[in-house]
Every structure is written in C-alpha cells, then in structure tokens.
N, C-alpha and C positions, 0 to 999 in steps of 0.2 A: 399628458400632453404630447403632441403630435412631435416627432423630432423634423427639424425643418432637410427641406430636401436639396441637396449640395448638389453643382454644375461644374464641370470645368470651362474656362474661358480662355481662346487663345489671345495673349497680350499685343499679336502681331497684326491678326485679321480679325480678331473677334468672334472668331468663331467657336460653337460649345460641343463640348463634349459627356456624356452623360458619366465616363471614368476617366481617370487620370491614365495617359499615354505619353511616352515620351516623344512622340510627332504630332504636332497638330493634322488631324485627316482632312480639315479645309485647305491649309495653305502648305503644309508639310513644313512647317518649320520646327528645330528640335527644342525641345526643353522649354515651352513656352507656355504650358496649362496651368493654370493658377485656381486652385477653390474659390467657389464662391457662392453663396446661396442664391437659389430659385426661386425668380418672381414670381409667388404665388396667385398674383390676378389672372385669373381664370379668361380666357379668349370666347368671346363671344362666336359660337359654331354657326348661330345663324344669321350672321351676317351676310348681306346680299351682295355678293361679289360677283354671281353671274351675268355675265354679258347681254346687256339690254335691259338691265335695271337700273343701270349707270348712267346718266346724260353723259355724253360726247362733248369733249371739248373743242374750241375753234380751233383750227390750223393754219398758220401762215408760212408765206413761201418769204426764203431767206432774202431775196433780191428786192422783197418789199419792207423788209425791216429796215428802221432808219439807224446806221448805225452812227452816232454820234459820242465822243471822247468824253470819259467820265470826268467831275469836275472833281478835283483834289485842294484840298485844303491843307496849306503847310502846316507841320509842326512846331516850328518856329527853332529847330536843330537841325540842321544842316546836313550833318553825315547821316541823319537819321531818314531823311526825307529822300537822300538819295537811293539809301536801299530800299525803302516804300517807293519808289519810283517817282519822287516827287510832292509825296503826303498822303492823308490818309482818304479814303474812300467812303461816303456815304454809303452806310448798309455791310460797308466792308468788314469780315472778320478776318483779326492777325494773331498769330498765332507766334510767343516769342519765349524761347527755352535757354537755359543756359546752367552753370553750376551754381551749388547757393553760394552766396556773398561774391557774386562775381558783375552787380550792378544792375540786374533789369529792373527790381524795384525803384531805384533812384531815377534811372533813365526815363522810367515813365512817368513820376511824378513830376520832374521838370518838365516833361513835354506837357501833359496834362495843363501844368501853372500855366507855360506857355498859352496852350489854347483857352484856357478858362477865359482869357483878356476879350474875349470873341464870342465866344461861346459857352454854353452848359456843359459843363464836363461833372463825372460822378466817378468815383474810385471803390470800388469795392474790395474791401480784404479780408481775407480769411484767415490769416495768417499771424495779424499782427492786431491789436487793438488802435483806434481812433488817435488815443493818447500817444501811440508810438508813430504813426503814421504824421503826427502832430511833431514829433521830437525831430524825426528827420528832416520833416519840411524846414523847421530853424533850422536845423546843421548847414542845409544847404543854401541859406540866405534869402527862401522862399517867403518872406514876410508878408503879410497881407494877403495872402492865397486864395480864390475865389473857388478852389475846387472842392465840391462836394465830396464828403465822405461817409461810406454807410462801412460797418463792420456785422459780415452777416454771411450763414454760409447754406442757407437752406435757399432750394432752388424758387421755389415759390414764393418766398416774401421778397428774393431780389427780381424778380420778373413783375411782381407788383408797384415793387421799387420803381422801377425801368417805367412802367407805364403810368404811373404819377409824377416823377420827376422830366420824363422826355431829355433825357441831355443827347448834345449831339455825338458825344465821345464817353465810352464807360471802360472801364479798366478790369477785370477779373484777376485778384493777385490773392491765390491761384484756382487755377481749373482742378487742381486735385483735391483739392477741402472742399469743395461742392457738393452738395449729396441733393435727392430728390426724395420728396417723402413717396413717390410714387413704385419705390425699390425699396427693398429691402435689404440689401448690401451696403454694405460700409464704405463712407467716404473715401474716396482713392481707388475702390476698386473698377476694375475694367470696366463694367454695366452703367456704373455710375458714371465716370469720368467722359463713356462715349453719348449719354442719353442727356448731360447737361449740357454737352458742347454742340449737340443737336439741338436741343431745345434753345441756348441762345443765339447760337444761327440762326433758326428760325424767328427770334425776335429780331436780329439785327435786319434782317431780310422784309420783315413786315414793319418795322418803325421806321427803318432809316438811320437808325443810330450804329456808329461805328464801336465795335466791341473788339478789344483786346484781350486776349486769356494770356496769361502768364503759366507756363508749365514746367514740371520738373523735370530732369533729365535725369538716365542711370549712369552707372560706373561705366558704361561703354562711352556714354556723350551723349547717345541716344534719348529724344522724349520720352518718359513714362509713361504707361498707358499703352491703350490699342492703336495700332497705325493706321486703325482708319481714323482717327485723329485728324492727320495731316491732312486728309483728301476733303474731310468736310471744309475748313477754313479755306480762307482765302487766299493767304499769304503766311508763310513760316520763315521766322528769323531764329538763327542760331547767334547766341552769345559767347564768344572764343577769347581765349588768353589764357593766361595762368593769372590766378590770384593772388601771387606775389608780385607782380609786375603791374605797374601803372598803367599799362597800356592796354585796350581791348578793341576785340573787332566784333561787329555785327553783321554777320551773313543771310544774305536772301538765300534759302534755297528753292523755293516755292513763292511765285506771285503771279498770280491773275488780273493783276494791273498793270505788269510794269515786267521790267527785265529781269534773270534771276542769277544769282551768281555776284550780285550789287556786294560790294563791303564798305561800310561805313568805320573810320578806325575813330576813336573815345582815348582820350588820356584822363584818366582817375586823380582829381582835385580834391582839396578840402570842401569846395564848393560843388561838389558833383563833378558829373563828365562833362567833358568839354573836348567838340571836337578838333581834330586834329588837320589841318591845311595840307601841311605837306607830309606824307605818310612815309614815305620815302626814306626821310631822315632817320625812322625808328628802328627800319631794319638793315641801316648800314653799321659796320662798328665803325669808330674812329680809330683807326690805327694810325699811329706816328708814322710809321716806314711801311710799306707795302709787309705782308706777310705769307709765307711758303701754303698754301691749300686754301688761300681766299680767293673764290672768284664772287663778282657780283651780276645778277641775272636780272634783266628786266620781264616781269611777267607781266599777265592781264586778269586784272580781277575785275569780270563785268565789262564796262568801259573806262576803267582807272588803270593807265600802266602803273608800276610799282616798281622799283629798283630793292630788291632783297639781297645781303650777300650771304652765301653758300658756303660754309666752312667743312670742309673734310681734313681726316688725319688719318694718315696711312702708318701705321707701327708695326714692329714684328711681333706676330704670333705665334702662338703654339701651333701642335698638331691639328687642331679644329679652331682655325680662326675665326672671329667672328664679324658681324655683318651686321653695322649698327645704323639705324638712323631715326631724325626728328625733323618732322614736317614732309618728308618724303617717303613713299611707297617705299617697303621694303623688297619685294620682288623686285619693283623697276629698279632700284640699286643693285640687284644681284645680276639682273640684264646688262647694264651699263658695265659691269666689269666683266663680264664676259664679252663684251662688245670691244672693249677696249684690248683685252689680250687675244682675241684673234685678229684683229684689222691693225691694230694700232702697235702691237707689240710690247705692251705696258702690261706688266702680269703682276697682279696681287693676291696669287693664289696663296701663297705663306703668310698673310701680312693682315694684320685688323685693321678693317675699315669704318670708320665712325664718318657719319655725314649730317650736320646739321643745319638748318634754316635760322637766321638769327631772327630774334624777336617773336617767337613764338606764332610765323605764318605756316597755313598747311597750304605746299604748292601740291595742286595736282595735276594742272595740263603738264604735257609732255615736251614741251620746249624746254622745260629746265633741264635735258637731257645733257647737251652740249656745258652748260656753267658745271652742271656735278662732275661731270668727268675731266672738265678740265683741274677744277679743283682738285681731284685725287692725282692726277697728275703731277699737278705743282707739289703736292704736299709727299709724293711719292721720290720726286727730282730733290728737293730740299729747295727748291727754286721759287722765290716767289713771281706772281703776273705784276706785269708794269703797273703803274699807279694809272689811275684813269682808267680801266681794263673793265670792259661788259661782254658779253656772252647769250645767246641765247640761240634754241635751233632742234628741233627734234632729230634724235640719232637713233636710225629703225638696227635692226639686226646682221644687214648687209652692210653695215656702215656708212652708210647714206646720210647725210644730213637734210632733212626736211624743211620746208619751210613753217614759219609760226603765223598766224593770225595776225594781220594787223601789226607789218613790223614796221611799217613806218610811223607809227606814233609813239613806239618802243624808241626806236631809235633818237626821235625829237627829245622824248622826254628823257634820256639818258644825256642828251647833247647840253637840255639846260639846265643840268645838275650839274654842268662840266666836266662829263667823261668825255675822255679822249681818243680813245684805242677800242675798237670792236671786232669780234668775231662773229659772223652771220650766215645764215644758208643764203647760197647763191642767189635764190629766188627774192630774198626777202631785202638783197641791195639795191638802195635808192636810184633813181635812173639821174637824180640831180644832185650833186656833191651838199654834206650836211656842214654846215660851219663849223668849224672845231672838233672832227669828227673822224678819225680815220678809220676808213670802212676795207675789212677782210672778207671777200664772199669765199664760204667752200662749201663742196659738194658731197666730200667724205670726211670722217673724221682723222683719218691719217694726215689730211691738210691741215687741218685744224692745231693738231699738236705740232705739226713739221713748223706753223707759222708763230707757235708761241714758243719754241725754242730757238728760233729767230730773233725773237723781239727781245 
C-alpha cells in the first residue's frame, strides 16, 4: 500500500511546504508549520482557463450601485446586539472564540431561543449530543424552546440539512469538529478548518442564512486554525474574562456591518448570561476610604465610556526590580516609568512596580497613561488620591499630555457616576463647566503631579 504523502501547512496563512521549516516561506512566521496529509484528489490539467474560453461577467460603475443599509434582526440580548452593531445580518458569517467553559455555547443557545420565537433556527453541535444540549437548555430555564438541533460533524450532511431546513440562523459548535469527505486530513487540521469555513460561508451567501461559527482558541488566546479563517468571515467576536469570575466581556475585533472594538458586558448567573446595564460598576473597587496607588480612568471601548480602576503597587526591590502589569502593555509601563523619572522627578528605578486593571479588562488605548502614572506616584508617596478623582490622557516621551478622543463624553460619564475631581489634557477641557465636576487641565506630566500634590 502506498504511503500517504505529507505536506506542511502554516497555521497563520495556510501556506504549504514540502518539508518542515522553522519559518513559513509565505508569511515568514516562526514555528507555524504543522504536518498534514496531502489531498490526493488530482487536478484537471486540461481545464479551460485560457482567456477567451470563459465568458466575461458584467461590470457595474460604483456610483450606479444602490447603497442601502442592511436589515438587522435583534437577537433579544441587548449587549450582544451592541457588539454586532444592532443585530444579525441575513447571509452574514460570525466567528466567536473564547476559552473553554467561558460561556460561548450558553450565550448562543440563549440567543437562538430568543430568535426562534420569530424565525427558524438550527443548532449544529459537534462536541455534544442532543441530550446534552437539551440538558443545558433546561438548566438555563429555556423550557419549550423551538430551536432545532442537529448532532453532526460531516460537512456534506450539514449542508444537506441546511438546504432542507432552510433556517434563518444556524450555529455551528464548533468549526474545529467539522470535516469534509473531500479532504483526507483529520477534523481540526488546517486544511479542514479552512475548507469547511469557506464552504459554510458560500452556503450563507447563497441562501441568506446567518451562520455563527464557534472557534477554539490557543494558549495565547488567539483563534486556533489558519489565520485566513478570520478573513473569510464577516464578523469576529472574542470572549474575554476570567473563568473564575462571574463577569464576561464580548469584544468585536472585526465587523463588516458595524463598528469594531465594541464590547458587551455579561454576568454569569444560574440562568445563563445576563447583560450588565452599568458595566463601570464592575471595574471599580468598593474601598471604604481612598487607598494609595488607586486611580480611576475613564476609558473608551467602542462608543461606550467605561470607568476602570487602575491599581499600582510600588515596593522596595532588589538589584533587579520587576515590572509587571495585568491589563496594560508591559512595554508601555516601562516607558511611563522613564517619563516619570526624566520629566517629573519621580524615580522608581530601585523599586518593584506592579500595575493592575481591576475586573480583568484589557486596556490598549494610550489615554490610560496619565491615570497609570498618577497611581504609581500615589503608591510611591504612600498618599491616596482624593475621593471621587478621575484622570485620562496620553503622555508622550517629551512629558507632554496629549488629548484623548471624545473627552466630553468621558467627563459626562464620570459626572453621572458621582465623580467630582478630574485631571485631563488641556485640549479636552470643556468650554462649559460640568455640574459637580472640578476639572484641572494640564499640558505636561509635571503639572499633573503638582496638581495632585496640592489636592
């Protein structure tokens, strides 16, 4: 019996190589080539691909195409609709990833149950049996649910069921378990995931069915499988949060039908995931009295201003002081410490510095710089910032405090939640005073340090 030929596929770009290499020859990523069985299906070398044998297709001028907004169907879960941009779109393909047990299947089953009251829905499970799905629905209190369930992992059977049932919304849980008979590799391989996702996307565009794909994630938190999987689909959502915490974040990192970087906040309860109307309360600790090393930041997640508490701990270190951060980039923390030393005279070169964003939120915007630096300064002095204090603003290497986008909305959100003192960039100072909020506008980091010392 002839030995099956092996090829090596890149998990990032899907490129192939005849032998294993440390670096992918296509995308130059390191250690991404994995062994797979080559597809034995011969290609038709006599296919008519020469110019002139294929009929040309009609071309339309862009200005003549009617641009109409897509119709959205709300899922019945407000926080999920916010992340999706208002609801699901007919023919759209959504990819949702997250750690095991974080609540992906629970949220999608709740959404399907709500949608099934007005349209036909289908839940394709490849990791559980129909009885397990029914057991979860009873546990969530979804009695009398009209969601149709199919326990199948073969792509051809799933496709035939979709043609027969013609659901408006279909969930595939998960794409790593689905396989096609056209390929000889095992389910979950790069070739299978890429081909099955492409086939399901074609079905969605042809039939108008909204398809939601559940994806596994790697140890680094990225979606497992080829990177091209994210390019095939229309929307990519990530579940974030600690499985030991009751709160979950759903973040959109790609959305062809709406804004990216929107987040939805959920609380895990006995009856499933419930949307949180006031997420700022999650990320604020309830201290009886103000404590040193704590500063509240008004950050922006998509269109939503959130108040997040930044905690810093500066402690005496040894010959090699440590710099650790949770929720904030470590390289940016090192830069902020250098700016503090050079321009504000606050030195922590012989100190251990630990910074944490409360609630497990990840802050990527540079507008967090000022709050982090004031929290570090507060911990180093051992003096707490006043009660009801907030700050935001980007700090440059020259010590200047740069404006943050949509500063007025940040200040209004803080005032609404009862905060009374704010240090902001001068460019973000409001023209009209905000009731109940005393605003100190600064140009440089040393000015912000002086203001804090005088409070």
